[in-house]
N, C-alpha and C positions, 0 to 999 in steps of 0.2 A: 504494500500500500504506500502510495506517495502522499505527501501533504502532512499537515499537523493533525494530531488526534486530540480529542477531549479526554483528559485523564483524571480530573477531579471536579467537584461541583461546590458551589457556595450557595446556600439557601437562606432565604429570609426567615423571619420568625413564624411565618405561616407554612413553611416547608417548601415554598416555591423556589425553583432554581433562578438565581439572579445573575450568576456569572460562572465561568468555567476557568480551569487552568488547562493550558494546552501542553502537549508533549515537548514544546520548546520553552516551557516555563512562563509563558505569558498568561496574565489574568485578563480575560476579556468578558464583556457583558454578554448576556443572552442574545441581545439584538445584534451585537457585533459577530457573535458566533453564527447566528442565522445568516447574516450578510456574507460572511466568509465561506460558509458552507455553500451558498448559492454560487459564489465565485470559484469554488473548487480549492480554496486555500485549506479549509478544514475538511478532512475526509473521515470516513467511518460513521457518518450520520446520514439520515435521510430527512427530507423536508416533507412533512405532511400538511394537509389543510384541515383545520377544524371545521365544525359545523357552521360557525359564523364567518368562515372564509379566512380566518387568521392563520398564517403559516406557523408551524412549530417544529422543533427538532425531535427526532427519535434516533436512538443508537441503532446502527445497522447490524451489529454483531452480538448484542446482548439484549436481554428482555426489557431493560429500562435503565435510566441513569442512576437508579437507586443502587446499582452494583458498583458505581464509582465512589471512591472515598471522598469525604468532605475536606475542603481546603482548610477551614478553620475549625 
């Protein structure tokens, strides 16, 4: 696989993912991760569309981002 991977997550107090750590050590927001996944910079994820038309990320090789460690 080429490109950076998402290796850890940072969640808010509600448990929602607000940012990711990449395999290159960068901390990026969820929105930036979505943008970079669309551009092909981030690999190992797929972009799905919610019922309201909002795009969201899902991991391509695991069942959920819950399998990634927490950053903090």
